[in-house]
N, C-alpha and C positions, 0 to 999 in steps of 0.2 A: 301178596303183600307189598306195600308202596314202598320203595326203598325211603332211609332216613337222608332227610336234609343234612347237608355236612354241619357241624358246628363247633364252634371252638369253644373246648373244654371249658374257659375262664370266662365265661357269659351264665347271664342269669338263664337262659332259653335252656342250658346244656345241666345245671342245678335241677330246672325242674321235671326236664325228663329222666332225670337219674332218678328221683325221686317216683315219677309214675312208673318207673323200671323196677323198684323196690317195692313200693305201696301196693301198685297195680292202680288203674284208672278207677275201679269200681273206690276203693278206700280214698282214693284222693278226692273223690268229688264228695264223698260222705264228709271228710274230715272238714272240708269247707264249706259244704251245702250248697255246693254251685252243680253244674251239670257235667257230663265226660267231657262233652263237645269243647265247653269252655276251658276246662283244664288243660287239653289238648291243646289248644290258643294260646295258652300260656308257656308252652315249649316251643309253638312256633317261631322262628326268626324273623320271619317275614308278616307277624302278627303285632299291633300295638296293644293288645289287649293283655295288661299283668295284673296279677294279685294286688291287692290293697296289704298294708303292712299287717293288719290283721292276720289275714290268710296268708301269709308269709309266715307270720310266727307259728299258726295252725299246721302248717306244711312242714317246718324243721321239727316241731314238738311231734310229731307224728313220725318224721323219719328219726329223731332222736330216741324215742320208745321203741323203734325196730331194729335201730343200727347202730345206738350211740355215736352219729354223726348230725350236722346240722348243715347240707350242704349250701342253703341261700346265704346263711349268716356266715359260714366261712368262706365263702367267695364275696363276700360283702367285706370282711375282716381282711380277707386279701388284699382286695383293690386299695384298700385306705391304706395299708402298712406298704403300698408300692408306690403308692402316689408321691408326689413331691411332698405334700404337707405331712404326712404321717412316716415317710421312710426314715427309720433310724438307721444311720451307717453302722457299719463295722469293719475290719481290717478283711482282706482278702482270704487270708486262711482261715479265719473264722467263718465266713461266707463257704467255704469250700469243705469246712467239716458238716456245715447245713446240708450243704450239696449231699455228702457224701452218708449224711443221716437220713435224708429224704431218700435217697436210692436204696438204702438198706430197708427202708419201710415198705417200699414198692415190691421191692423183690419177697419180703416175707409176706407182703398179700398176697402174690401170685404162687409163692409156692404153697401157701394154705389153700388157696383157690383149688390149686392142680393136684393135691393129696389125695390120693385112693378112698382113702377113710373118712373126707370129708363130705359136707350136705351135698354136694354134687358129682360125688365120684372124682373122675376125671374131669367133668364138664363142670364150667363155671357156670355157679347158679346167678340170678340177677342181682341179689344182694354182694356176690363176692364181685362180680363185674363193677357194681357202682365203688365198690372199696379199693379197686385196683383203679379206677377212672379218678377217685380222690387222691388217690396216694400219686398219680401221674401228675396231677394239678399242683401238688405239693411240691414235685421236683421241679416244675415249672417255674413256680413262685419263686423257688431257693435261687433258681437259675437266673431269673430277674432282677432278684436282689443283688446277686454277683454283680451282674450287666451294669445295675444301679452303681454300685460302688464302684466298679472298675471305671466308671466314665467320670464319677465324682473324682478320683484319686487321678485319672491322668487327662481327663477332658478331651477325650477324643472324641464321643459322640454326646458328651453333654450338652451341646446348642441343637442338638435336632428334638 
C-alpha cells in the first residue's frame, strides 16, 4: 500500500479523505454518482479537481447520516469564523475556556475509541479515527482563535 500524502487537517483534501475513510470509496462514489478514481482525486492535494457544491452537500449529508458530522461544511465554517471578516473577538480567558473544552472533547473521543467494549475494542475504527481527527481540528481552531485575539489585544503579530 502506498503511503498517504501528508495533509494539513484544516484542508478540503483532508475533509474528503476523512469521508472516504469513514464511508468507503464505493459508498462515496455511489453518493455522488462518480467513479472511485475521481473521488480519490478530490482528496489528493496535488489534484485541482474538486467536487461541485451539490456533490459537497451530498458528501456531507451522507457523512451526517453515518456519523452526525459534516466535515466539509464544518471546515468551511471554521475557515469563515477565523478569517478577519468572520472573526468575533472574545476575552483571552473566554478563549482559554474554549480550548480546555475542546481538549475535553478530544480526550472523550479518544477514551471512547480505546474503550475495550467499544466497536473496535482496543483498536480504533475508521469512524472513531475520523471523530478523533475532527476533535483535533477543533482544538487547533480554538488555538487559532486564541492566537488571533492575543494578536488583536497586544498587536505583536497583527501585522503578519
